[in-house]
C-alpha positions as CSV (number, residue, x, y, z in Angstrom):
1,M,-114.0,-166.6,-140.1
2,E,-112.4,-166.9,-136.7
3,A,-110.8,-164.1,-134.8
4,R,-108.6,-164.6,-131.8
5,A,-106.9,-162.6,-129.1
6,V,-104.5,-163.7,-126.4
7,G,-103.7,-162.0,-123.1
8,K,-100.5,-163.2,-121.6
9,Y,-98.9,-163.0,-118.1
10,I,-102.2,-161.7,-116.5
11,R,-101.9,-161.4,-112.7
12,V,-105.0,-163.4,-111.8
13,S,-105.2,-167.1,-110.8
14,P,-106.2,-169.4,-113.6
15,Q,-108.7,-171.1,-111.2
16,K,-110.5,-167.8,-110.5
17,A,-110.4,-166.8,-114.2
18,R,-111.9,-170.1,-115.3
19,L,-115.0,-169.4,-113.1
20,V,-115.6,-166.2,-115.1
21,A,-114.8,-167.8,-118.4
22,D,-117.4,-170.6,-117.9
23,V,-120.1,-167.9,-117.6
24,V,-119.5,-166.3,-121.0
25,R,-118.5,-169.3,-123.1
26,G,-120.9,-169.7,-126.1
27,M,-122.4,-166.3,-125.6
28,N,-122.9,-163.6,-128.3
29,A,-119.8,-161.3,-128.1
30,D,-121.9,-158.2,-127.3
31,Q,-123.8,-160.0,-124.6
32,A,-120.6,-161.4,-123.1
33,I,-119.0,-157.9,-122.9
34,T,-122.1,-156.5,-121.2
35,T,-122.2,-159.4,-118.8
36,L,-118.6,-159.0,-117.8
37,K,-119.0,-155.3,-117.4
38,F,-121.3,-155.8,-114.5
39,M,-119.6,-158.8,-112.9
40,P,-117.8,-158.0,-109.6
41,K,-114.7,-160.1,-110.2
42,K,-111.2,-159.0,-111.1
43,A,-111.0,-161.5,-113.9
44,A,-114.1,-160.2,-115.5
45,G,-112.6,-156.9,-116.4
46,I,-109.5,-158.5,-117.8
47,L,-111.6,-161.1,-119.8
48,R,-113.7,-158.2,-121.2
49,Q,-110.6,-156.5,-122.5
50,V,-109.4,-159.7,-124.3
51,I,-112.9,-160.2,-125.8
52,E,-113.0,-156.6,-127.0
53,S,-109.5,-157.1,-128.5
54,A,-110.8,-160.2,-130.4
55,V,-113.7,-158.2,-131.7
56,A,-111.3,-155.5,-132.9
57,N,-109.2,-158.1,-134.6
58,A,-112.3,-159.4,-136.4
59,T,-113.2,-155.9,-137.7
60,Q,-109.9,-155.9,-139.7
61,N,-111.5,-158.4,-142.1
62,E,-114.3,-156.8,-144.1
63,Q,-116.0,-160.2,-144.7
64,V,-116.9,-160.6,-141.0
65,D,-120.2,-159.4,-139.6
66,V,-119.3,-158.1,-136.1
67,D,-122.9,-158.4,-134.8
68,S,-122.9,-162.1,-135.5
69,L,-119.8,-163.0,-133.5
70,F,-120.0,-165.4,-130.6
71,V,-117.4,-166.8,-128.1
72,K,-116.5,-170.1,-129.8
73,K,-113.6,-171.1,-127.5
74,I,-112.2,-169.5,-124.4
75,F,-109.5,-171.1,-122.3
76,I,-107.2,-170.1,-119.5
77,D,-103.8,-171.6,-119.2
78,G,-101.4,-171.1,-116.3
79,G,-98.5,-168.8,-116.7
80,P,-95.3,-168.5,-114.7
81,S,-95.7,-168.1,-111.0
82,L,-94.1,-165.4,-108.9
83,K,-92.6,-166.9,-105.7
84,R,-92.5,-164.7,-102.7
85,I,-91.6,-165.4,-99.0
86,R,-93.6,-164.1,-96.0
87,P,-92.0,-164.0,-92.6
88,R,-93.8,-166.0,-89.9
89,A,-93.5,-166.5,-86.1
90,M,-90.4,-167.9,-84.4
91,G,-88.1,-167.1,-87.3
92,R,-89.9,-169.2,-89.9
93,A,-91.0,-168.3,-93.4
94,T,-93.7,-169.5,-95.6
95,G,-93.9,-169.3,-99.4
96,I,-96.5,-167.4,-101.3
97,I,-97.2,-168.3,-104.9
98,K,-98.6,-165.4,-107.1
99,R,-100.1,-167.1,-110.1
100,T,-100.4,-165.7,-113.6
101,S,-102.6,-166.7,-116.5
102,H,-102.6,-166.8,-120.3
103,I,-106.1,-166.1,-121.6
104,T,-107.1,-167.1,-125.2
105,V,-110.4,-166.1,-126.8
106,I,-111.6,-167.3,-130.2
107,L,-114.6,-165.7,-131.7
108,D,-116.6,-167.1,-134.7
109,E,-119.6,-166.1,-136.8
110,M,-122.9,-167.8,-136.3
């Protein structure tokens, strides 16, 4: 039985979040949470919350054994970007793109 959780409009670049997601893909859910807890990246804390949410969603079904859950799929899609302007020298301006992510985690039993 699959359990899923989605985090939307997360203020972290998809490229940076995918680096963290590649580490925990295929891991046991408890092991993934422990690994992310000690990883010094911003995306790790956010990803840990989404995985914990998926585990909580799985507990709503009595047929699911929470100890046997593993990260079946995890993917990060790009969300809408915030566009900002930064003043530069000689009256110029450059654009800054603040990217957001949609994080989807799917857990399954072994």
